[in-house]
CHARMM-style PDB file with segment names, atoms N, HN, CA, C and O in Angstrom:
ATOM      1  N   MET     1      67.916  65.515  75.780  1.00  0.00      PROA
ATOM      2  CA  MET     1      68.884  66.711  76.334  1.00  0.00      PROA
ATOM      3  C   MET     1      68.867  67.909  75.603  1.00  0.00      PROA
ATOM      4  O   MET     1      69.681  67.914  74.680  1.00  0.00      PROA
ATOM      5  N   ASP     2      68.065  69.118  75.753  1.00  0.00      PROA
ATOM      6  HN  ASP     2      67.404  69.113  76.503  1.00  0.00      PROA
ATOM      7  CA  ASP     2      67.554  69.952  75.526  1.00  0.00      PROA
ATOM      8  C   ASP     2      68.509  70.953  74.442  1.00  0.00      PROA
ATOM      9  O   ASP     2      69.689  70.715  74.700  1.00  0.00      PROA
ATOM     10  N   ASP     3      68.442  71.594  73.747  1.00  0.00      PROA
ATOM     11  HN  ASP     3      67.483  71.787  73.537  1.00  0.00      PROA
ATOM     12  CA  ASP     3      69.355  72.505  72.878  1.00  0.00      PROA
ATOM     13  C   ASP     3      69.571  73.410  74.397  1.00  0.00      PROA
ATOM     14  O   ASP     3      70.796  73.452  74.514  1.00  0.00      PROA
ATOM     15  N   LEU     4      69.184  73.870  75.152  1.00  0.00      PROA
ATOM     16  HN  LEU     4      68.189  73.836  75.057  1.00  0.00      PROA
ATOM     17  CA  LEU     4      70.124  75.393  76.446  1.00  0.00      PROA
ATOM     18  C   LEU     4      71.408  73.726  77.356  1.00  0.00      PROA
ATOM     19  O   LEU     4      72.544  73.662  77.827  1.00  0.00      PROA
ATOM     20  N   ALA     5      70.493  72.957  77.170  1.00  0.00      PROA
ATOM     21  HN  ALA     5      69.570  73.010  76.788  1.00  0.00      PROA
ATOM     22  CA  ALA     5      71.695  71.599  78.166  1.00  0.00      PROA
ATOM     23  C   ALA     5      72.736  71.407  77.362  1.00  0.00      PROA
ATOM     24  O   ALA     5      73.382  70.586  78.012  1.00  0.00      PROA
ATOM     25  N   SER     6      73.301  71.599  76.441  1.00  0.00      PROA
ATOM     26  HN  SER     6      72.776  72.266  75.914  1.00  0.00      PROA
ATOM     27  CA  SER     6      73.834  71.188  75.456  1.00  0.00      PROA
ATOM     28  C   SER     6      74.929  71.577  75.426  1.00  0.00      PROA
ATOM     29  O   SER     6      75.054  72.765  75.723  1.00  0.00      PROA
ATOM     30  N   PRO     7      76.296  70.744  75.045  1.00  0.00      PROA
ATOM     31  CA  PRO     7      77.959  71.578  75.190  1.00  0.00      PROA
ATOM     32  C   PRO     7      77.911  72.823  73.903  1.00  0.00      PROA
ATOM     33  O   PRO     7      77.790  72.520  72.716  1.00  0.00      PROA
ATOM     34  N   VAL     8      78.010  73.999  74.316  1.00  0.00      PROA
ATOM     35  HN  VAL     8      78.108  74.245  75.280  1.00  0.00      PROA
ATOM     36  CA  VAL     8      78.739  74.954  73.279  1.00  0.00      PROA
ATOM     37  C   VAL     8      79.965  74.041  71.983  1.00  0.00      PROA
ATOM     38  O   VAL     8      80.749  73.140  72.282  1.00  0.00      PROA
ATOM     39  N   THR     9      79.815  74.485  70.962  1.00  0.00      PROA
ATOM     40  HN  THR     9      79.178  75.217  70.719  1.00  0.00      PROA
ATOM     41  CA  THR     9      80.748  73.449  70.620  1.00  0.00      PROA
ATOM     42  C   THR     9      80.792  74.440  69.161  1.00  0.00      PROA
ATOM     43  O   THR     9      79.804  74.822  68.534  1.00  0.00      PROA
ATOM     44  N   GLY    10      82.325  74.736  68.820  1.00  0.00      PROA
ATOM     45  HN  GLY    10      83.128  74.425  69.330  1.00  0.00      PROA
ATOM     46  CA  GLY    10      82.478  75.500  67.571  1.00  0.00      PROA
ATOM     47  C   GLY    10      84.042  75.182  66.959  1.00  0.00      PROA
ATOM     48  O   GLY    10      84.646  74.133  67.181  1.00  0.00      PROA
ATOM     49  N   THR    11      84.484  76.141  66.267  1.00  0.00      PROA
ATOM     50  HN  THR    11      83.993  76.993  66.086  1.00  0.00      PROA
ATOM     51  CA  THR    11      85.115  76.706  65.944  1.00  0.00      PROA
ATOM     52  C   THR    11      85.921  77.921  65.954  1.00  0.00      PROA
ATOM     53  O   THR    11      85.392  79.020  66.118  1.00  0.00      PROA
ATOM     54  N   TYR    12      87.245  77.768  65.777  1.00  0.00      PROA
ATOM     55  HN  TYR    12      87.674  76.874  65.644  1.00  0.00      PROA
ATOM     56  CA  TYR    12      87.988  79.080  66.317  1.00  0.00      PROA
ATOM     57  C   TYR    12      88.905  79.209  65.004  1.00  0.00      PROA
ATOM     58  O   TYR    12      89.409  78.393  64.233  1.00  0.00      PROA
ATOM     59  N   SER    13      88.887  81.002  65.134  1.00  0.00      PROA
ATOM     60  HN  SER    13      88.478  81.665  65.761  1.00  0.00      PROA
ATOM     61  CA  SER    13      89.871  81.375  64.209  1.00  0.00      PROA
ATOM     62  C   SER    13      91.427  80.752  64.887  1.00  0.00      PROA
ATOM     63  O   SER    13      91.763  80.274  65.971  1.00  0.00      PROA
ATOM     64  N   ASP    14      92.169  81.089  63.478  1.00  0.00      PROA
ATOM     65  HN  ASP    14      91.896  81.477  62.598  1.00  0.00      PROA
ATOM     66  CA  ASP    14      93.637  80.646  64.308  1.00  0.00      PROA
ATOM     67  C   ASP    14      94.741  82.219  64.030  1.00  0.00      PROA
ATOM     68  O   ASP    14      95.826  82.610  64.459  1.00  0.00      PROA
ATOM     69  N   ALA    15      93.336  82.905  62.753  1.00  0.00      PROA
ATOM     70  HN  ALA    15      92.453  82.587  62.405  1.00  0.00      PROA
ATOM     71  CA  ALA    15      94.273  84.346  63.774  1.00  0.00      PROA
ATOM     72  C   ALA    15      94.604  85.175  64.619  1.00  0.00      PROA
ATOM     73  O   ALA    15      93.739  85.117  65.493  1.00  0.00      PROA
ATOM     74  N   PRO    16      95.678  86.248  64.996  1.00  0.00      PROA
ATOM     75  CA  PRO    16      95.717  86.584  66.476  1.00  0.00      PROA
ATOM     76  C   PRO    16      94.358  87.914  66.473  1.00  0.00      PROA
ATOM     77  O   PRO    16      93.847  88.773  65.754  1.00  0.00      PROA
ATOM     78  N   ARG    17      94.296  87.393  67.642  1.00  0.00      PROA
ATOM     79  HN  ARG    17      94.711  86.696  68.227  1.00  0.00      PROA
ATOM     80  CA  ARG    17      93.504  88.474  68.087  1.00  0.00      PROA
ATOM     81  C   ARG    17      94.146  89.829  68.994  1.00  0.00      PROA
ATOM     82  O   ARG    17      95.141  89.765  69.715  1.00  0.00      PROA
ATOM     83  N   GLU    18      93.087  91.367  68.691  1.00  0.00      PROA
ATOM     84  HN  GLU    18      92.278  91.419  68.105  1.00  0.00      PROA
ATOM     85  CA  GLU    18      93.859  92.548  68.908  1.00  0.00      PROA
ATOM     86  C   GLU    18      92.827  91.594  71.193  1.00  0.00      PROA
ATOM     87  O   GLU    18      92.155  90.639  71.584  1.00  0.00      PROA
ATOM     88  N   PRO    19      93.488  92.811  71.715  1.00  0.00      PROA
ATOM     89  CA  PRO    19      93.578  93.089  72.890  1.00  0.00      PROA
ATOM     90  C   PRO    19      92.263  93.693  73.122  1.00  0.00      PROA
ATOM     91  O   PRO    19      92.125  94.639  72.346  1.00  0.00      PROA
ATOM     92  N   LEU    20      90.978  93.484  74.074  1.00  0.00      PROA
ATOM     93  HN  LEU    20      91.091  92.716  74.704  1.00  0.00      PROA
ATOM     94  CA  LEU    20      89.785  94.555  74.042  1.00  0.00      PROA
ATOM     95  C   LEU    20      90.600  95.321  73.950  1.00  0.00      PROA
ATOM     96  O   LEU    20      90.680  95.844  72.839  1.00  0.00      PROA
ATOM     97  N   ILE    21      92.011  95.971  75.458  1.00  0.00      PROA
ATOM     98  HN  ILE    21      91.945  95.546  76.361  1.00  0.00      PROA
ATOM     99  CA  ILE    21      92.282  96.887  75.287  1.00  0.00      PROA
ATOM    100  C   ILE    21      93.598  96.596  75.686  1.00  0.00      PROA
ATOM    101  O   ILE    21      94.004  95.675  76.394  1.00  0.00      PROA
ATOM    102  N   THR    22      94.261  97.592  75.084  1.00  0.00      PROA
ATOM    103  HN  THR    22      93.931  98.340  74.509  1.00  0.00      PROA
ATOM    104  CA  THR    22      95.922  97.904  75.591  1.00  0.00      PROA
ATOM    105  C   THR    22      96.439  97.921  77.019  1.00  0.00      PROA
ATOM    106  O   THR    22      95.773  98.588  77.811  1.00  0.00      PROA
ATOM    107  N   LEU    23      97.279  97.436  77.378  1.00  0.00      PROA
ATOM    108  HN  LEU    23      97.820  96.894  76.735  1.00  0.00      PROA
ATOM    109  CA  LEU    23      98.335  97.614  78.515  1.00  0.00      PROA
ATOM    110  C   LEU    23      98.088  99.235  78.931  1.00  0.00      PROA
ATOM    111  O   LEU    23      97.979  99.539  80.119  1.00  0.00      PROA
ATOM    112  N   ILE    24      97.995 100.408  77.695  1.00  0.00      PROA
ATOM    113  HN  ILE    24      98.083 100.161  76.730  1.00  0.00      PROA
ATOM    114  CA  ILE    24      97.978 101.463  77.975  1.00  0.00      PROA
ATOM    115  C   ILE    24      96.951 102.238  78.453  1.00  0.00      PROA
ATOM    116  O   ILE    24      97.047 103.004  79.412  1.00  0.00      PROA
ATOM    117  N   GLU    25      96.093 102.068  77.875  1.00  0.00      PROA
ATOM    118  HN  GLU    25      96.016 101.446  77.096  1.00  0.00      PROA
ATOM    119  CA  GLU    25      94.523 101.693  77.337  1.00  0.00      PROA
ATOM    120  C   GLU    25      93.962 101.583  79.407  1.00  0.00      PROA
ATOM    121  O   GLU    25      93.066 102.128  80.052  1.00  0.00      PROA
ATOM    122  N   ALA    26      94.770 100.864  79.666  1.00  0.00      PROA
ATOM    123  HN  ALA    26      95.498 100.422  79.142  1.00  0.00      PROA
ATOM    124  CA  ALA    26      93.836 100.120  81.128  1.00  0.00      PROA
ATOM    125  C   ALA    26      94.876 101.048  82.056  1.00  0.00      PROA
ATOM    126  O   ALA    26      94.207 101.529  82.972  1.00  0.00      PROA
ATOM    127  N   ARG    27      96.182 101.444  82.140  1.00  0.00      PROA
ATOM    128  HN  ARG    27      96.725 101.054  81.397  1.00  0.00      PROA
ATOM    129  CA  ARG    27      96.983 101.729  82.937  1.00  0.00      PROA
ATOM    130  C   ARG    27      95.738 103.503  83.100  1.00  0.00      PROA
ATOM    131  O   ARG    27      95.033 104.085  83.925  1.00  0.00      PROA
ATOM    132  N   ASP    28      96.013 103.571  82.267  1.00  0.00      PROA
ATOM    133  HN  ASP    28      96.586 103.098  81.597  1.00  0.00      PROA
ATOM    134  CA  ASP    28      95.400 105.057  81.818  1.00  0.00      PROA
ATOM    135  C   ASP    28      94.012 105.159  82.946  1.00  0.00      PROA
ATOM    136  O   ASP    28      93.811 105.781  83.989  1.00  0.00      PROA
ATOM    137  N   VAL    29      93.167 104.142  82.063  1.00  0.00      PROA
ATOM    138  HN  VAL    29      93.330 103.637  81.216  1.00  0.00      PROA
ATOM    139  CA  VAL    29      91.851 104.399  83.073  1.00  0.00      PROA
ATOM    140  C   VAL    29      92.198 103.821  84.563  1.00  0.00      PROA
ATOM    141  O   VAL    29      91.154 104.104  85.150  1.00  0.00      PROA
ATOM    142  N   VAL    30      92.951 103.248  85.428  1.00  0.00      PROA
ATOM    143  HN  VAL    30      93.799 103.018  84.951  1.00  0.00      PROA
ATOM    144  CA  VAL    30      92.891 103.445  86.575  1.00  0.00      PROA
ATOM    145  C   VAL    30      93.847 104.615  87.302  1.00  0.00      PROA
ATOM    146  O   VAL    30      93.875 104.747  88.526  1.00  0.00      PROA
ATOM    147  N   ARG    31      94.581 105.399  86.433  1.00  0.00      PROA
ATOM    148  HN  ARG    31      94.558 105.292  85.439  1.00  0.00      PROA
ATOM    149  CA  ARG    31      94.849 106.806  86.604  1.00  0.00      PROA
ATOM    150  C   ARG    31      93.890 107.454  86.714  1.00  0.00      PROA
ATOM    151  O   ARG    31      93.787 108.067  87.777  1.00  0.00      PROA
ATOM    152  N   LEU    32      92.716 107.617  85.625  1.00  0.00      PROA
ATOM    153  HN  LEU    32      92.800 107.120  84.761  1.00  0.00      PROA
ATOM    154  CA  LEU    32      91.702 108.506  85.776  1.00  0.00      PROA
ATOM    155  C   LEU    32      90.987 108.169  86.746  1.00  0.00      PROA
ATOM    156  O   LEU    32      90.936 109.013  87.641  1.00  0.00      PROA
ATOM    157  N   LEU    33      90.289 107.044  86.938  1.00  0.00      PROA
ATOM    158  HN  LEU    33      90.331 106.358  86.212  1.00  0.00      PROA
ATOM    159  CA  LEU    33      89.872 105.754  87.998  1.00  0.00      PROA
ATOM    160  C   LEU    33      90.084 106.863  89.445  1.00  0.00      PROA
ATOM    161  O   LEU    33      89.226 107.504  90.053  1.00  0.00      PROA
ATOM    162  N   LEU    34      90.949 106.808  89.577  1.00  0.00      PROA
ATOM    163  HN  LEU    34      91.646 106.288  89.083  1.00  0.00      PROA
ATOM    164  CA  LEU    34      92.078 106.848  90.872  1.00  0.00      PROA
ATOM    165  C   LEU    34      92.312 108.691  91.424  1.00  0.00      PROA
ATOM    166  O   LEU    34      92.352 109.165  92.559  1.00  0.00      PROA
ATOM    167  N   HSD    35      92.450 109.495  89.777  1.00  0.00      PROA
ATOM    168  HN  HSD    35      92.417 109.110  88.854  1.00  0.00      PROA
ATOM    169  CA  HSD    35      92.145 110.841  89.998  1.00  0.00      PROA
ATOM    170  C   HSD    35      90.414 110.646  90.905  1.00  0.00      PROA
ATOM    171  O   HSD    35      90.118 110.992  92.049  1.00  0.00      PROA
ATOM    172  N   PHE    36      89.624 110.023  89.925  1.00  0.00      PROA
ATOM    173  HN  PHE    36      89.864 109.742  88.995  1.00  0.00      PROA
ATOM    174  CA  PHE    36      88.286 110.830  89.888  1.00  0.00      PROA
ATOM    175  C   PHE    36      87.715 110.581  91.778  1.00  0.00      PROA
ATOM    176  O   PHE    36      86.846 111.327  92.229  1.00  0.00      PROA
ATOM    177  N   ALA    37      88.190 109.755  92.435  1.00  0.00      PROA
ATOM    178  HN  ALA    37      88.896 109.149  92.068  1.00  0.00      PROA
ATOM    179  CA  ALA    37      88.405 109.351  93.132  1.00  0.00      PROA
ATOM    180  C   ALA    37      88.921 109.228  94.614  1.00  0.00      PROA
ATOM    181  O   ALA    37      88.488 108.718  95.648  1.00  0.00      PROA
ATOM    182  N   LYS    38      89.952 109.870  94.274  1.00  0.00      PROA
ATOM    183  HN  LYS    38      90.304 110.284  93.434  1.00  0.00      PROA
ATOM    184  CA  LYS    38      91.307 110.574  95.901  1.00  0.00      PROA
ATOM    185  C   LYS    38      90.460 112.154  95.344  1.00  0.00      PROA
ATOM    186  O   LYS    38      90.352 112.843  96.359  1.00  0.00      PROA
ATOM    187  N   THR    39      89.958 112.782  94.325  1.00  0.00      PROA
ATOM    188  HN  THR    39      90.046 112.223  93.501  1.00  0.00      PROA
ATOM    189  CA  THR    39      89.411 113.886  94.479  1.00  0.00      PROA
ATOM    190  C   THR    39      88.285 114.668  95.029  1.00  0.00      PROA
ATOM    191  O   THR    39      87.939 115.834  95.219  1.00  0.00      PROA
ATOM    192  N   HSD    40      87.741 113.021  95.247  1.00  0.00      PROA
ATOM    193  HN  HSD    40      88.022 112.073  95.093  1.00  0.00      PROA
ATOM    194  CA  HSD    40      86.338 113.295  95.910  1.00  0.00      PROA
ATOM    195  C   HSD    40      86.517 112.923  97.334  1.00  0.00      PROA
ATOM    196  O   HSD    40      87.512 112.337  97.761  1.00  0.00      PROA
ATOM    197  N   SER    41      85.267 113.379  98.210  1.00  0.00      PROA
ATOM    198  HN  SER    41      84.458 113.855  97.863  1.00  0.00      PROA
ATOM    199  CA  SER    41      85.222 112.527  99.417  1.00  0.00      PROA
ATOM    200  C   SER    41      85.063 111.648  99.541  1.00  0.00      PROA
ATOM    201  O   SER    41      85.243 111.003 100.574  1.00  0.00      PROA
ATOM    202  N   HSD    42      84.589 111.220  98.345  1.00  0.00      PROA
ATOM    203  HN  HSD    42      84.443 111.743  97.506  1.00  0.00      PROA
ATOM    204  CA  HSD    42      83.872 109.447  98.915  1.00  0.00      PROA
ATOM    205  C   HSD    42      82.420 109.513  99.527  1.00  0.00      PROA
ATOM    206  O   HSD    42      81.809 108.622 100.119  1.00  0.00      PROA
ATOM    207  N   ASP    43      82.004 110.874  99.214  1.00  0.00      PROA
ATOM    208  HN  ASP    43      82.500 111.597  98.734  1.00  0.00      PROA
ATOM    209  CA  ASP    43      80.508 110.339  99.958  1.00  0.00      PROA
ATOM    210  C   ASP    43      79.407 109.841  98.690  1.00  0.00      PROA
ATOM    211  O   ASP    43      78.248 110.206  98.888  1.00  0.00      PROA
ATOM    212  N   SER    44      79.561 109.342  97.888  1.00  0.00      PROA
ATOM    213  HN  SER    44      80.502 109.046  97.727  1.00  0.00      PROA
ATOM    214  CA  SER    44      78.945 109.268  96.902  1.00  0.00      PROA
ATOM    215  C   SER    44      79.478 106.909  96.791  1.00  0.00      PROA
ATOM    216  O   SER    44      80.670 106.718  97.028  1.00  0.00      PROA
ATOM    217  N   ASP    45      78.878 105.951  96.570  1.00  0.00      PROA
ATOM    218  HN  ASP    45      77.910 106.107  96.378  1.00  0.00      PROA
ATOM    219  CA  ASP    45      78.523 104.940  95.924  1.00  0.00      PROA
ATOM    220  C   ASP    45      80.011 105.057  94.958  1.00  0.00      PROA
ATOM    221  O   ASP    45      81.149 104.780  95.338  1.00  0.00      PROA
ATOM    222  N   GLU    46      79.543 105.597  93.500  1.00  0.00      PROA
ATOM    223  HN  GLU    46      78.619 105.822  93.192  1.00  0.00      PROA
ATOM    224  CA  GLU    46      79.780 105.848  92.669  1.00  0.00      PROA
ATOM    225  C   GLU    46      81.381 105.941  92.825  1.00  0.00      PROA
ATOM    226  O   GLU    46      82.199 105.759  91.923  1.00  0.00      PROA
ATOM    227  N   GLU    47      81.646 106.262  94.162  1.00  0.00      PROA
ATOM    228  HN  GLU    47      80.982 106.410  94.895  1.00  0.00      PROA
ATOM    229  CA  GLU    47      82.888 107.225  94.173  1.00  0.00      PROA
ATOM    230  C   GLU    47      84.127 106.169  94.428  1.00  0.00      PROA
ATOM    231  O   GLU    47      85.251 105.913  93.996  1.00  0.00      PROA
ATOM    232  N   ARG    48      82.833 105.564  95.776  1.00  0.00      PROA
ATOM    233  HN  ARG    48      81.920 105.772  96.127  1.00  0.00      PROA
ATOM    234  CA  ARG    48      84.130 104.104  96.703  1.00  0.00      PROA
ATOM    235  C   ARG    48      84.239 103.669  95.384  1.00  0.00      PROA
ATOM    236  O   ARG    48      85.332 103.966  94.902  1.00  0.00      PROA
ATOM    237  N   ASP    49      83.234 102.862  94.366  1.00  0.00      PROA
ATOM    238  HN  ASP    49      82.346 102.620  94.757  1.00  0.00      PROA
ATOM    239  CA  ASP    49      83.578 101.786  93.071  1.00  0.00      PROA
ATOM    240  C   ASP    49      84.515 102.236  92.451  1.00  0.00      PROA
ATOM    241  O   ASP    49      85.410 101.684  91.811  1.00  0.00      PROA
ATOM    242  N   ALA    50      84.230 103.524  92.707  1.00  0.00      PROA
ATOM    243  HN  ALA    50      83.502 103.973  93.226  1.00  0.00      PROA
ATOM    244  CA  ALA    50      85.991 103.398  91.226  1.00  0.00      PROA
ATOM    245  C   ALA    50      86.704 103.417  92.036  1.00  0.00      PROA
ATOM    246  O   ALA    50      87.658 102.749  91.638  1.00  0.00      PROA
ATOM    247  N   TYR    51      86.966 103.890  93.332  1.00  0.00      PROA
ATOM    248  HN  TYR    51      86.190 104.433  93.655  1.00  0.00      PROA
ATOM    249  CA  TYR    51      88.231 103.764  94.004  1.00  0.00      PROA
ATOM    250  C   TYR    51      88.539 102.114  94.137  1.00  0.00      PROA
ATOM    251  O   TYR    51      89.703 101.821  93.865  1.00  0.00      PROA
ATOM    252  N   ALA    52      87.908 101.309  94.411  1.00  0.00      PROA
ATOM    253  HN  ALA    52      86.962 101.547  94.632  1.00  0.00      PROA
ATOM    254  CA  ALA    52      87.342 100.028  94.419  1.00  0.00      PROA
ATOM    255  C   ALA    52      87.430  99.524  93.093  1.00  0.00      PROA
ATOM    256  O   ALA    52      87.970  98.440  93.316  1.00  0.00      PROA
ATOM    257  N   LEU    53      87.318  99.560  92.267  1.00  0.00      PROA
ATOM    258  HN  LEU    53      86.879 100.440  92.086  1.00  0.00      PROA
ATOM    259  CA  LEU    53      87.398  99.229  90.771  1.00  0.00      PROA
ATOM    260  C   LEU    53      89.118  99.530  90.095  1.00  0.00      PROA
ATOM    261  O   LEU    53      89.633  98.884  89.182  1.00  0.00      PROA
ATOM    262  N   ALA    54      89.768 100.720  90.881  1.00  0.00      PROA
ATOM    263  HN  ALA    54      89.349 101.245  91.622  1.00  0.00      PROA
ATOM    264  CA  ALA    54      91.172 101.240  89.945  1.00  0.00      PROA
ATOM    265  C   ALA    54      91.556 100.231  90.881  1.00  0.00      PROA
ATOM    266  O   ALA    54      91.812  99.234  90.206  1.00  0.00      PROA
ATOM    267  N   THR    55      91.774  99.916  92.427  1.00  0.00      PROA
ATOM    268  HN  THR    55      91.566 100.726  92.975  1.00  0.00      PROA
ATOM    269  CA  THR    55      92.937  99.337  93.014  1.00  0.00      PROA
ATOM    270  C   THR    55      92.851  98.111  92.352  1.00  0.00      PROA
ATOM    271  O   THR    55      93.822  97.442  91.998  1.00  0.00      PROA
ATOM    272  N   ASP    56      90.978  97.656  92.091  1.00  0.00      PROA
ATOM    273  HN  ASP    56      90.190  98.200  92.378  1.00  0.00      PROA
ATOM    274  CA  ASP    56      91.373  96.277  92.021  1.00  0.00      PROA
ATOM    275  C   ASP    56      92.105  96.217  90.519  1.00  0.00      PROA
ATOM    276  O   ASP    56      92.945  95.325  90.399  1.00  0.00      PROA
ATOM    277  N   LEU    57      91.921  96.888  89.617  1.00  0.00      PROA
ATOM    278  HN  LEU    57      91.239  97.613  89.715  1.00  0.00      PROA
ATOM    279  CA  LEU    57      92.236  96.261  88.067  1.00  0.00      PROA
ATOM    280  C   LEU    57      93.943  97.213  88.428  1.00  0.00      PROA
ATOM    281  O   LEU    57      94.730  97.133  87.485  1.00  0.00      PROA
ATOM    282  N   ALA    58      94.349  97.860  89.412  1.00  0.00      PROA
ATOM    283  HN  ALA    58      93.710  97.926  90.178  1.00  0.00      PROA
ATOM    284  CA  ALA    58      95.907  98.423  89.341  1.00  0.00      PROA
ATOM    285  C   ALA    58      97.023  97.113  89.919  1.00  0.00      PROA
ATOM    286  O   ALA    58      98.241  96.996  89.786  1.00  0.00      PROA
ATOM    287  N   GLY    59      95.979  96.217  90.613  1.00  0.00      PROA
ATOM    288  HN  GLY    59      94.989  96.312  90.721  1.00  0.00      PROA
ATOM    289  CA  GLY    59      96.254  94.737  90.810  1.00  0.00      PROA
ATOM    290  C   GLY    59      96.644  93.743  89.749  1.00  0.00      PROA
ATOM    291  O   GLY    59      97.362  92.749  89.644  1.00  0.00      PROA
ATOM    292  N   ARG    60      96.014  94.313  89.173  1.00  0.00      PROA
ATOM    293  HN  ARG    60      95.431  95.121  89.257  1.00  0.00      PROA
ATOM    294  CA  ARG    60      95.575  92.893  88.060  1.00  0.00      PROA
ATOM    295  C   ARG    60      97.276  93.118  86.770  1.00  0.00      PROA
ATOM    296  O   ARG    60      97.899  92.262  86.142  1.00  0.00      PROA
ATOM    297  N   LEU    61      97.455  94.508  86.863  1.00  0.00      PROA
ATOM    298  HN  LEU    61      96.950  95.204  87.373  1.00  0.00      PROA
ATOM    299  CA  LEU    61      98.491  94.786  85.717  1.00  0.00      PROA
ATOM    300  C   LEU    61      99.978  94.574  85.847  1.00  0.00      PROA
ATOM    301  O   LEU    61     100.523  95.106  86.813  1.00  0.00      PROA
ATOM    302  N   PRO    62     100.633  93.942  85.092  1.00  0.00      PROA
ATOM    303  CA  PRO    62     101.328  93.761  85.123  1.00  0.00      PROA
ATOM    304  C   PRO    62     102.596  95.247  85.786  1.00  0.00      PROA
ATOM    305  O   PRO    62     102.349  96.423  85.520  1.00  0.00      PROA
ATOM    306  N   SER    63     103.453  94.961  86.356  1.00  0.00      PROA
ATOM    307  HN  SER    63     103.653  94.005  86.572  1.00  0.00      PROA
ATOM    308  CA  SER    63     104.249  95.908  86.899  1.00  0.00      PROA
ATOM    309  C   SER    63     105.164  96.481  85.269  1.00  0.00      PROA
ATOM    310  O   SER    63     105.505  97.642  85.046  1.00  0.00      PROA
ATOM    311  N   GLU    64     105.329  95.586  84.573  1.00  0.00      PROA
ATOM    312  HN  GLU    64     105.052  94.642  84.754  1.00  0.00      PROA
ATOM    313  CA  GLU    64     106.066  96.449  83.226  1.00  0.00      PROA
ATOM    314  C   GLU    64     105.973  95.948  81.987  1.00  0.00      PROA
ATOM    315  OT1 GLU    64     106.485  96.545  81.040  1.00  0.00      PROA
TER     316      GLU     64
END
C-alpha cells in the first residue's frame, strides 16, 4: 500500500474548539445574502447563487 492510500491517523486534542463561525455571524451572512439577492434583478449567476446559498444556509440554521 503506498503512502497516499494509507489511512490517516493521528491524535486529536481534547481542548474545546471554537466554531468557524458563530450562529449570530451565520444569520448575518444569510441576511446579507438575501438582501443582495432581493435588491437585484437576478440577472447574473452571482445573484442567483447568492439567493440559493442564503436559502440553503438558512434551512440549516437552528430556529432559535
